[in-house]
N, C-alpha and C positions, 0 to 999 in steps of 0.2 A: 504494500500500500504506500502510495506517495505521501511524503510529509508536506508537500506543497499544496497550495490552494488550487481548486479547480477553476474558481472565478474570483476576480478582484474588481470591485467597482471603486473608482477614485473620483473625487470631486466633493461637493458639499453633501454631507451626510447628516440628516436630522434624525437622531436616534430615538427620541422619546424615552430616553433612559436618563433619569435624574442624576445619576452619578457621572455621566458623560454626555451632555445634551447634543453636542455636535462632534463630528469627526471629519477626517479627510479621505477616509476610505473604509471599506469593509471587505473581508475575505471570506470565502465559502469553500468548505470541503465536505463532500458526501452529503450535500443538501442542508448542512447546518453552518451557522456563522462560526468561524474559527478565530477571527481577529477583527478588532475595530480599533482604529487609531489614526495617527498621522501617516502621510505617505512614506516617510522614512521607516516608521514602525512596521509597515506592511511589506517592505522590500524583501524581508526574509521569507514571506509567504509565496513569492512569485518564482515559479520554476519554468522549465522549458515548455511545459504543456499548459500552463496557466493562461486562461482567457482573461485578459485585462481590458476593462471597458472604462474609458474616461467620459464621464457624463457632461463634461464641458460646463456650460452655464446652467445646467439642470440641477436637480436636487434629488437625492435618494432618501426615501422615507420607508418606514415599515409598510408592508402591504396593508391596504385599508380593510376595515372590518365592518360588515353590515350586521348589526346586532339584532335587527328585526326585519327579516326578509321572507319572501315566499318563492324561492327559486324553482321549486318543483312544480308549483302551479303556474308561475310566470312562464315557465318553459312552454306550457300549453297555450296560455293566454296570448303570448306574443309570437306564437308559431304561425305558419301559413294556414292553419286550420281555423283560426279566429281572425276577425278583422279588428284592428286597433282603431277605435273611435274616441280615444281619450282626448280631452281638451288640448293636451300637448301636441296631439297629432292633427286633430280636426276641430277647429274652433267654431266654425259656422254651423248653426243648427240645420239649415237646409242641406248642407253637405253630409251631415250625420244621417239624416233621413234617407238621402239618396244612397248612402253606403249600405244602409239596412236593406233597402229595396234591391240594390244590385246583388248583394250577397244571397238574398232569398232566391232571386232568379238564377244565380250561378250555381248554387248548391243543390237546389231541388230537394229530392227525397233524402239526401244525405244530411240535411238540416243546416241552418244558418246559425252561426255563433258569432257574436260581436261583444266587445268589451270596452267600457269607458263612458257610458251615458252619464251626463252631468248637467242637470238643469240649471245649476248655479252659474257655471262658467260657459255653458252653451245656451245662451239665452234665446228663447223662442222655440224650444223643442216642444213637440206635441205631448200631451199627457199620454203615457204609454199604457193605456187601458187594455184590457183583454180584447175589447171590441176593435181597438186600433191594431193590435198585434195580429188578430185574426184577419183583419182586412188586408194587411200587408202580406200575410202568409196564410191563406185559407186552407191549403192542402198539405203543407210541409212544415216540419218543425222549425221553430224560431226561438232562440234564447239570447237575451241581451243582458250582460252583466253591467251593473252600475259601477261608476268609477271608484266608489268607496270599497267595493268588494263585499258589502254587507247586504246587498239587494240585487235580485235578479228578476227579470220580466220574462214570462214564457207564454206561448200561445196554446191554444186548445190541443193541437196535434202533439206538441211537446209534452203536454200534461198526460195525454193518453199513453204515449210511448214510455213515460216514466211511472205509469200506474198511479197517477195522482187524480183524485176526485174529491167530492165533498166529504167522503167518509175517511179520507186520509188524516190520521192524527198528526198534530204538530210535533216535530222533534223537540226534545228537551233543549231549552234555551234558544229556540228558533220558532218560526211560524210561517204558515202559508196565509196570504191575504184572502179574505172571504167577503162576499157580498152579504147584504142583510138577510138574504134567504139561505145562506150557508154555502152557496156555490163558490168555488175558487175564483179569485179575481185576476189571476195571472201574475201574482207577485210572490216571491219567496224572500224571507228576511232572515239573516244570520246564517252562520256557517253550515249547520247541520241540514238546512233546507237548500241553501245556495249551491254548495259544493257538488252534490250529486248531479245537478243540472249542468254545471259548467264542465265537470270532469268527464262527462259523457263525450266531450269533444276529443278526448285523448284516445289515441290508438297505440296499444302496447308496442306494435311493430315499428311505429315511427317515433316512439318516445325517445330512444337513445339519441337520435339526431336532434330532437327538440332540446334535450338537456345539454347536449354539446354546444348548441347555439346559445343557450342561456349562459353557460360557463364562459363562453367567449364574450358575451355582453358584459358580464361582471368583470372579467379581466380587462376589457377596454376601459372600464371606469376606474381601474387601479385596485380592484378588490381581489383579495386572495382567500378570504374567509367570509362565509355568509351563514346566518342562521336560517333554518326553515321553521317558521313559527306556526305552521298549520300542518304538521307532518301527519300524513295518512299512511298507516302501515302497508297499504296495498302498493305503495311505491317502493317498499323495501327491497324485494327481489331485483327490481330493475336497477336501483341505485347500487346495491351490493355487487351486482354483476359488473357494472361500469367501473366501480372502485377496484374490483379485483383485476380488471383489465388495464388499470392505470389510465383510464379515459377521463377522469375528473381533473379539472384544473383549478378548482375552488374547494377549499375545505368546507364541509357542511357540519353544522351543529343543529340537531333536530329537537324540536319541541313538539311532542305528540299531542294531538287534539284530545281533550277530555271527551269521554264518550258515555253513553247511558249505562254501560256496565261498570264504569269507573275502574277499569283495569288497563294496564299498558302492555304493549306487545314485547317491550324490551325491559332492561333494567338500567338504572342510572349509571351513566358512564360507559355503557356497552359500545363497542366499536373500536376504532383506531383513531390516529391523529388526522385522518382525512374525513371520515364519517363517524360521528359519535352521537349517541343518544344523550341529550343534555337535560331536558325538562319536559314539563306538561304545560299546555296552553289552555287558558280559559278566557271566554269573552264575557266580561261583566256587563257591558252595554254595547252600543252600536257605533254609528257614525254621526258626526254633527251635520253632515251633508244630506242625511235623510231623516233627521229629526228624532233619532232614538238613542240619545245619550242621556245619562241619568244625572240631572242637575238640581240644585237647590233654587235656581233662578230661572225665569221663563225666557224662551226665545222671544225676540221682538216680533211685532205684528207688521211685516213688511212684504213687499212684492217678492223678495227672495224667499222668505219663509213660506209664503203662499205657493211659490213655484215648486217647493219640495213637499208640500202637503202637510205642513205643521199647523195644527189648530192654534188659534190665538190663545196666549196664556199657558201653552204647554211647557212643562219642564222636562219633557222626554220621559224615558223610563229605563229600567234595567232589564236584562234578559233573565236574571235569576233573583229569587228572594235570598235574604241573608241565610236562611236555613238551608236552602239548596246549595249555596256557595260553600257553606260550612261542611256539608256532606261531601262535596267534591274534593275540597282541600284536604279534609280528613282521610279521604280514601287514598290519596297519593303521598302527601307530605311525610307521614310516619314511615313510609317505605323508602325514604331517602331522596324522593324526587324534588328538585327545585320547581317552582311554579312561576309562570309569567302570565299576568292577568291584563288583558286589554281592558282599559277603562279610560274614558274621556271626561265624563261628568264628575263634578265635585261631590255630589251625593253618592255616586257609585264608589268614589275613592274612599269616602268615609266608611262605607260598608265593607269593602275588601280589606281596609286597614284593620277594622274590627275583627274580621275573620282571621287575618294574619296574626294579630295580637293574641287571639285565643289559641290558635294552634301552636304558636311559639311558647305560650305559657304551659301548655299541656305536653308538648313534644319539643323541648328546647334543643336547638342545634346551633353551634357557634358560627358556622360559615354557610348559611343557607342561601344567600343571594336571591331571596325572593324578589320578584320584579313586578313593576307596574309599567304598562306599555302605553305610550302616547301622552297620557295625562294632560290633555289640553287645558282643562279648567282647574288644575290643582292649585290649592291655596297655600300660602306660606306656612300656616299652622299645620297643614297636612304634610308638607315637606319636612317640617321639624319632627313630626311624629314618625314619618317614614324613616328618617335618619336614626331616630332613637331605637327603632325596631330592627335596624340593619337592612331596610328595604331600599332597593335601588330602582331608578327610573330610566327608561329609554324614551327619548323625546323626538317627536316627528316635526322638527323645526321647519322642514321644507313646506309644510302647510302655509307658513307665513308668506313664502314666495309666490304661491299660487292663489291662496284664498285669504290672504291677510286683509285686504280691503273688505271683502264680503263678511269676514268675521266681525269687523267693527260696524260697518254700515248696514249690513243686511241681517245678521243673525243675533249678535249679543250686545252690541253697543260698545263704547270705548272702555267702560269699567272692566268688563270681562274679556272683550275681544282683543284689546291691545296688549294684555299680558298673557295671551295664549302661548302655551309651551314655555313656561317661565324657567328657562335653563339657568339664567343668572342667579335666581333665588336658590335653585337646587344646588349649584356648585358653591355658592356662598355659605350654604348651610353645611357643607362638608360632604355632600353626596357625590359619589362617582357615577356619572351619567354617560349614556351613549347617545349618539345622533343616528337617525335612520331614515330610510325612504319608504318603507312599507311597500316595496314594488309588488305589483305593477301600478299601485295607486299613483305614485309619482315615479318618474324614471329613476334608475339607479344612478345617482349623481352625488356621491359623497363629498366631492369638492364644493359643490353648491351648498350642501349642508353646513360645511365649515363657514362659508361666506355668509350664509343666512344667519347662523348663530352669532356671528360677529357684528353684522350690520342690522339685522331684523328689518330689512327693507321689503315693503309690499310691492305688488305690481304697479301701483300708482306712484311709487317713489317715496311713500311715507315711511318713517321709522316707527315701528310699532313696539311700544314698550321699551324705550332705550335703556332703562335700568336693568333689563333682562338680557342684555348683550354679554357674550363671552369674549375673552381675549382670544387671539389666534391660537396661542399655545393651549389654552383650555379646550378650544374646539377641536384641535388636532388630537389631543388626548382622548376626547370623546368619540373620535372616529378610528382610534387605534388601540392603545393599551387598555383604556377603561372599557371599551367595547369588548375587547378580548377577555378582560376580567369578568364581565357579566356572563360570558359564555364558558367560564371555568377553563380558559385557555391561555391565561396570561403567562404561564411558565413556558409556553411553546411559541407564541406569536405575539404581535402587538408592539414590539420595540426591537431595536437592533442591538442585541446583546449576544455575547459569546454563548454558544450552546443552543440558542433558539433556532428555529427553522429560518432559512434564508428566503423569507417572503418579503419582497420589496416592490415598491412602485417608484419609478423614475419620472419626476415632473419636470416641466420646462423651466421652472424657477422655484426658488425657495418661497413657500407661501408666507413666510414671515416678513419678506422684503417687498412684496407687491401691495398695492392698495387692496384692502380687504374685499372690496366689491369685485376685484379682478380674480380672486382665487378660484371662483367657479369656472373661469375660462382658461385656466392653465391646461396645457396639453399633458396627457399621459403618454410619455415617450416609450415606456416599457413596463411590463409587469413580470415579476419572477415568482415562481412557486418552488420552494426548496431548491433554489439556485438555478432552476430551469426557466428560460424565458418563455412565458405563455402568451404574451402579447408584445408585438413589436410595432410601435407607433410610426416607425419610419418606413414600414413595408407598404 
């Protein structure tokens, strides 16, 4: 075995290691970091076969970490089997409707699947009633996924193919919309109802290609690790086979969806450093964009709230009662499972913190890393309570970039809308947080997350809640080492330190030296997984 490095990167190295924040180079041997230091210190690592890369005016950083992703489903949603009608792709309402009609005509009996319907950002969309869906596709299946991922619209043919009718019971924590007479109205809300409709677009034979394309998308964004926050065990054999073949270019950390039997397919920590079972996922409430988050204050009475069907004075609602949440948490936590609970509304946050407090009192565990996901409306007192319990939050700050103006002007007003995703308060309270994109809700854009966390700039150019801004260094940590920590992977990835995997991203500039608003537009020049280049931006 050679004592020389296989790879040496020289240039500006931002390590995210407090003991040595910057370096002039990093050396890699057998997929692991073997040296970090000055150029002179790295000379002894360079042998005849060492591949030396000078990044020039670029910057080497740890591979970026998506702490709250959905890559296994996004592989389907962004494949050629579904049409991407998200506002980031199609903004005009008429173009959205045209895309729906075109896909119905193109797919015929195979069924049309589209993803990204958003009445808040695509103003002028028709109300997607069952009658409208049936008029567009009277004889063939049609399923449209809302941009939030918490709502799907389906026509009568799709209902029949999935065996859905007025007698179909609502899944636990989810619901099918119904008319006053009890007939289905063509809507499905929350994961247990939505996922079966959307996942029917997946074909096992074509899925390996879909997942390979998803990995490539993540690598292009500089990501080397991604959580799967809605893991369905049916994906297991496919993912395990691809992992065994060495076909994955992104490390996966899976959070299995809680289910009616309240049992998990795996055990905590099962797997390897590429694919590992990490936790259990619960959805306490829904999405602000469809009116079903659990709040102590009401939605505004505006054109925006009317467009998404919110009744005046509504404070939304939760998916589960406190007793149901306690039953679910009690089924998993004593077995060693960490839990991650999607919760947007402050009333829902109170509830799940009560549940966490109770289970920790009865089953204390010193390093549990219980998580709250998104936490748009979390209050400062709730942050303090979470810190006291050892609970950590992953924040969806990219919502400010897309919906920041709607949050203030259309949904919640300045008091609640301007402090949405209060990352500044969380970090000031001593919490280790992560930033995420919840893809495919927003594109995988971790560099934009950093920029948004630092600037909190809305689409109209307003600074929303300036007191909630992070420093560049804090935002970088939230996209690297602190995100890795949330995934129980901080000893393997997240910083450039000897012994860790050589997972890197090479950016076109040091993000600390450019205007914060420009961080989102930095180029990803290369991405490395265990010392192997998995994305080449110069190609």
